[in-house]
KEVO-724410 format. One record per residue (C-alpha): residue in three letters; z, x, y. Coordinates in steps of 0.5 Angstrom, whole numbers, plus 500, padded with zeros to 3 digits. Each point is the difference from the previous one (the first is absolute). Layout:
REM residues N
AlaZXY/...
REM end
This chain:
REM residues 296
Met893875907/Ala501495494/Val496494500/Pro504494501/Gly500496493/Arg504504495/Leu506495501/Leu499493502/Ala507497503/Ile499493500/Asp505494502/Ile501494496/Asp501494504/Gly494498505/Thr496506497/Leu500500493/Val502493499/Arg497494503/Ser503494504/Asp499496493/Phe504506497/Ser495502496/Ile496507499/Ser492498501/Pro496502494/Arg496505504/Thr506504503/Leu503500492/Arg493503498/Ala500505506/Leu507503499/Arg499501493/Leu494503501/Ala503505505/Thr506501495/Arg494502494/Ser497504506/Gly506505501/Val503497506/Ile507499500/Val502493502/Cys507500503/Leu503493501/Ala504500507/Thr504494501/Gly506497503/Arg501496493/Pro505503495/Leu498504494/Asn500495495/Ser495496504/Ala496506502/Leu499502492/Arg497493499/Phe495501505/Arg499507497/Arg498497493/Glu496495503/Ile495505504/Gly500505494/Ser503505504/Thr504506497/Gly502503507/Pro507501503/Ile503495504/Val504499507/Val504494500/Leu505497505/Asp497502506/Gly500507498/Ala508500498/Ala498503493/Ala494503497/Leu498501493/Ser495504496/Ala495498496/Ala505501494/Gly505496503/Glu504506502/Val504499507/Leu497505505/Glu504497506/Gln505495502/Arg503499507/Pro507496500/Leu503497505/Asp507501502/Pro504495495/Gly505498506/Leu494499505/Val497495495/Lys507496499/Gly500500507/Ile493497501/Ala501495494/Ala506498503/Leu497498507/Ala494496496/Leu505496496/Arg504499506/Glu494497503/Arg499496494/Gln493504499/Gly497502494/Val501507498/Ala497504494/Val503507499/Gln495504495/Thr501506495/Leu494503496/Glu502495495/Arg503494502/Val501496506/Tyr506497503/Leu498493503/Ser505495504/Arg500493497/Arg500496506/Arg493497501/Arg497506498/Val493497499/His500495506/Leu502506504/Met494504498/Ala495495501/Thr503498507/His499507502/Trp494502497/Leu496493501/His503500508/His496507501/Arg494497496/Met500506495/Ala498496494/Val498506496/His506503501/Trp504494499/Asn497500493/Gly501507499/Trp508499501/Arg500494496/His497504494/Ala503506501/Phe507497499/Trp497496494/Asp498506497/Leu508502501/Arg502494497/Gln504504494/Arg502505505/Arg503496505/Thr508499502/Thr502495504/Leu504503507/Arg505496502/Arg504505504/Pro499507502/Ser506503496/Asp495498494/Leu496506502/Asp506504498/Ala498500492/Val493502501/Ala497505496/Gly495504503/Pro498502507/Leu499494505/Val493501503/Lys498494504/Val503494503/Ser496494502/Ile502494505/Phe496493500/Gly501494504/Pro498496506/Phe498505506/Gly506498504/Pro506502496/Val496506496/Thr499503507/Arg507499502/Val502504494/Arg495505501/Ala503501507/Glu507501497/Ile498505495/Val497504506/Arg506499504/Arg505502494/Phe496505496/Pro496505505/Ala497505494/Gly499501493/Tyr494495499/Arg494497503/Phe496493500/Thr494500496/Leu497494504/Pro500498508/Glu505495502/Glu495494500/Ala498502493/Gly506500496/Thr506504498/Glu500505495/Ile504507500/Val499506497/Ala504507501/Glu498504506/Gly493504499/Thr498496494/Ser493497500/Lys494499495/Ala498506503/Ser506504498/Gly499497493/Ile493502500/Glu502507502/Ala505501494/Val494498496/Leu496505503/Arg505506499/His500498493/Leu493500499/Gly498506504/Leu496496505/Gly500499508/Trp499494504/Glu492502501/Asp499498493/Val503493502/Val497493501/Ala505495502/Val498493501/Gly505495502/Asp501494505/Asn507499502/Trp505504505/Asn503504494/Asp494503499/Arg499503506/Glu503507499/Met495501494/Ile494497503/Ala501505506/Arg502506496/Ala494499494/Gly494504500/Leu497494501/Gly504494502/Val497493499/Ala503493503/Met498494497/Gly496495504/Asn507495500/Ala504505502/Pro504500507/Ala495502506/Pro505506501/Ile499502493/Arg492499500/Ala500504507/Gln503507497/Ala496500493/Ala494504500/His497494496/Val501493500/Thr497496494/Gly499493498/Ser506495499/Val504500494/Asp496493498/Glu494504502/Asp501505494/Gly501505506/Leu503505495/Ala495500495/Asp495502505/Val504506502/Val500502493/Glu493499498/Lys498504506/Ile504506499/Leu498500493/Ala493500502/Gly501505505/Leu498495506/Pro503501507/Leu505495503/Pro498499507/Gly505503505/Ala503505494/Ser497506503/Ala504500506/Arg506501496/Arg498506495/
REM end
């Protein structure tokens, strides 16, 4: 059996990026050494492509990328290995519900985000800070900042008729009560064809049915001729649970929700304690990670 570590799949917000929106020098050193040592470092994120590419440059990786919660996977050279589109009629219906409730909505393609103008920053802040997810609020804010030249205002669902390229992800944000109503109405009106990447209390993000970071990594593995037994996956949030479960070594950050930590083979320190660096350094040194043997 292969030793996990040939491909390192890592989340960005809350895993690579600390709560002050920086990457620690220790983590940068570890990841750059991993790349020089032949480890394939694959960012696997809910962020859009432009944002993920910026972090790939910063950590010195030349590996593939999984973006938009697995809705798109790209090779190291930038070839699109897989896209998983949502049905356009479904997306327009969801956007109409969110706009009717006066909530923020973002519809994303691989290259562009269509973002409702209405109180968008206030709504994003209210939602994420309500749930005390400061790291992930930072992630949203900076992800959309990265897209400032690729952002189109979404005023009405019909604006999506002119979109070029597949619609791959929808995010709805705002106060918990109205967003919950929108989510319940989505479930009532649209019984199939999509999945929520987060539990109700943590947010509403929607991708095509069967899509996850794990499905994106699967496309990368097929391209590289590797298997899940070669993978170390590190993450901290609900949208990381599938890749953590399938990896040869699944690692949860110390700041992950309890159910994510419980399913992981190993739990490392929090993002602000350089938990990712600790994992990478141990892998490169050939040192065991407590709890990992049960999954191998």
